C-alpha positions as protocol buffer text, in pm:
chain_id: "A"
residue {
  index: 1
  type: ALA
  ca { x: 1105 y: -3982 z: 1651 }
}
residue {
  index: 2
  type: LEU
  ca { x: 815 y: -3903 z: 1784 }
}
residue {
  index: 3
  type: GLU
  ca { x: 852 y: -3473 z: 1805 }
}
residue {
  index: 4
  type: ASN
  ca { x: 877 y: -3483 z: 1403 }
}
residue {
  index: 5
  type: TRP
  ca { x: 530 y: -3693 z: 1373 }
}
residue {
  index: 6
  type: THR
  ca { x: 257 y: -3621 z: 1135 }
}
residue {
  index: 7
  type: LEU
  ca { x: -84 y: -3696 z: 1116 }
}
residue {
  index: 8
  type: HIS
  ca { x: 9 y: -3891 z: 767 }
}
residue {
  index: 9
  type: ASP
  ca { x: 184 y: -4102 z: 1013 }
}
residue {
  index: 10
  type: LEU
  ca { x: -114 y: -4233 z: 1176 }
}
residue {
  index: 11
  type: ARG
  ca { x: -259 y: -4339 z: 876 }
}
residue {
  index: 12
  type: ARG
  ca { x: 80 y: -4531 z: 736 }
}
residue {
  index: 13
  type: THR
  ca { x: 63 y: -4683 z: 1075 }
}
residue {
  index: 14
  type: LEU
  ca { x: -305 y: -4821 z: 1006 }
}
residue {
  index: 15
  type: ALA
  ca { x: -206 y: -4922 z: 680 }
}
residue {
  index: 16
  type: THR
  ca { x: 76 y: -5109 z: 733 }
}
residue {
  index: 17
  type: ASN
  ca { x: -92 y: -5250 z: 1084 }
}
residue {
  index: 18
  type: LEU
  ca { x: -395 y: -5377 z: 853 }
}
residue {
  index: 19
  type: GLY
  ca { x: -154 y: -5522 z: 541 }
}
residue {
  index: 20
  type: ARG
  ca { x: 11 y: -5727 z: 848 }
}
residue {
  index: 21
  type: ARG
  ca { x: -308 y: -5885 z: 952 }
}
residue {
  index: 22
  type: GLN
  ca { x: -346 y: -5976 z: 572 }
}
residue {
  index: 23
  type: VAL
  ca { x: -628 y: -5713 z: 490 }
}
residue {
  index: 24
  type: LEU
  ca { x: -683 y: -5713 z: 124 }
}
residue {
  index: 25
  type: PRO
  ca { x: -515 y: -5388 z: -42 }
}
residue {
  index: 26
  type: HIS
  ca { x: -820 y: -5270 z: -220 }
}
residue {
  index: 27
  type: VAL
  ca { x: -989 y: -5249 z: 135 }
}
residue {
  index: 28
  type: ILE
  ca { x: -674 y: -5067 z: 250 }
}
residue {
  index: 29
  type: GLU
  ca { x: -732 y: -4837 z: -21 }
}
residue {
  index: 30
  type: HIS
  ca { x: -1068 y: -4771 z: 39 }
}
residue {
  index: 31
  type: ILE
  ca { x: -1037 y: -4726 z: 427 }
}
residue {
  index: 32
  type: LEU
  ca { x: -781 y: -4471 z: 369 }
}
residue {
  index: 33
  type: ASN
  ca { x: -977 y: -4336 z: 59 }
}
residue {
  index: 34
  type: HIS
  ca { x: -701 y: -4359 z: -180 }
}
residue {
  index: 35
  type: LYS
  ca { x: -741 y: -4431 z: -544 }
}
residue {
  index: 36
  type: ALA
  ca { x: -529 y: -4741 z: -643 }
}
residue {
  index: 37
  type: ALA
  ca { x: -269 y: -4696 z: -876 }
}
residue {
  index: 38
  type: SER
  ca { x: -345 y: -5036 z: -1010 }
}
residue {
  index: 39
  type: LEU
  ca { x: -677 y: -4933 z: -1125 }
}
residue {
  index: 40
  type: THR
  ca { x: -724 y: -4783 z: -1465 }
}
residue {
  index: 41
  type: ASP
  ca { x: -1043 y: -4543 z: -1556 }
}
residue {
  index: 42
  type: ILE
  ca { x: -1229 y: -4799 z: -1666 }
}
residue {
  index: 43
  type: GLY
  ca { x: -1216 y: -4988 z: -1378 }
}
residue {
  index: 44
  type: GLU
  ca { x: -1297 y: -4697 z: -1153 }
}
residue {
  index: 45
  type: ILE
  ca { x: -1610 y: -4636 z: -1377 }
}
residue {
  index: 46
  type: TYR
  ca { x: -1721 y: -4985 z: -1325 }
}
residue {
  index: 47
  type: ASN
  ca { x: -1666 y: -5073 z: -1027 }
}
residue {
  index: 48
  type: LEU
  ca { x: -1896 y: -4876 z: -804 }
}
residue {
  index: 49
  type: TYR
  ca { x: -1903 y: -5134 z: -502 }
}
residue {
  index: 50
  type: THR
  ca { x: -1799 y: -4921 z: -141 }
}
residue {
  index: 51
  type: TYR
  ca { x: -1711 y: -5157 z: 29 }
}
residue {
  index: 52
  type: VAL
  ca { x: -1896 y: -5069 z: 354 }
}
residue {
  index: 53
  type: LYS
  ca { x: -1905 y: -5401 z: 537 }
}
residue {
  index: 54
  type: GLU
  ca { x: -1567 y: -5446 z: 487 }
}
residue {
  index: 55
  type: LYS
  ca { x: -1460 y: -5144 z: 596 }
}
residue {
  index: 56
  type: ARG
  ca { x: -1663 y: -5166 z: 877 }
}
residue {
  index: 57
  type: GLU
  ca { x: -1513 y: -5491 z: 987 }
}
residue {
  index: 58
  type: VAL
  ca { x: -1165 y: -5416 z: 934 }
}
residue {
  index: 59
  type: LEU
  ca { x: -1230 y: -5130 z: 1173 }
}
residue {
  index: 60
  type: GLN
  ca { x: -1410 y: -5301 z: 1439 }
}
residue {
  index: 61
  type: MET
  ca { x: -1078 y: -5556 z: 1432 }
}
residue {
  index: 62
  type: TRP
  ca { x: -886 y: -5239 z: 1434 }
}
residue {
  index: 63
  type: SER
  ca { x: -1092 y: -5060 z: 1741 }
}
residue {
  index: 64
  type: ASN
  ca { x: -1051 y: -5414 z: 1905 }
}
residue {
  index: 65
  type: HIS
  ca { x: -680 y: -5379 z: 1903 }
}
residue {
  index: 66
  type: ILE
  ca { x: -646 y: -5027 z: 2009 }
}
residue {
  index: 67
  type: GLU
  ca { x: -810 y: -5122 z: 2289 }
}
residue {
  index: 68
  type: TRP
  ca { x: -653 y: -5452 z: 2389 }
}
residue {
  index: 69
  type: LEU
  ca { x: -348 y: -5186 z: 2401 }
}
residue {
  index: 70
  type: ILE
  ca { x: -450 y: -4948 z: 2625 }
}
residue {
  index: 71
  type: LYS
  ca { x: -577 y: -5164 z: 2819 }
}
residue {
  index: 72
  type: GLN
  ca { x: -223 y: -5358 z: 2857 }
}
residue {
  index: 73
  type: ALA
  ca { x: -99 y: -5024 z: 2920 }
}
residue {
  index: 74
  type: SER
  ca { x: -297 y: -4971 z: 3174 }
}
residue {
  index: 75
  type: GLU
  ca { x: -263 y: -5265 z: 3388 }
}
residue {
  index: 76
  type: MET
  ca { x: 133 y: -5244 z: 3342 }
}
residue {
  index: 77
  type: ASP
  ca { x: 94 y: -4871 z: 3478 }
}
residue {
  index: 78
  type: ALA
  ca { x: -125 y: -5016 z: 3781 }
}
residue {
  index: 79
  type: LEU
  ca { x: 167 y: -5285 z: 3864 }
}
residue {
  index: 80
  type: ALA
  ca { x: 412 y: -4995 z: 3846 }
}
residue {
  index: 81
  type: ALA
  ca { x: 251 y: -4799 z: 4115 }
}
């Protein structure tokens, strides 16, 4: 229920929806600033790539989706008025 939501729910919603859009799990983890449970300490030491390009593209895609949802809601409100 909405009265019990937390800020963490927004992170979960983002991660779930990015997964639905076939965003690679390691990119989602970097967006959420999580350490992957599957990476070893050695993997974390040697892979210093920050995925900035990928994160930017994915977050732009998500922003476009949110803007589309807002537009749809506004159009529905206008029709209901």
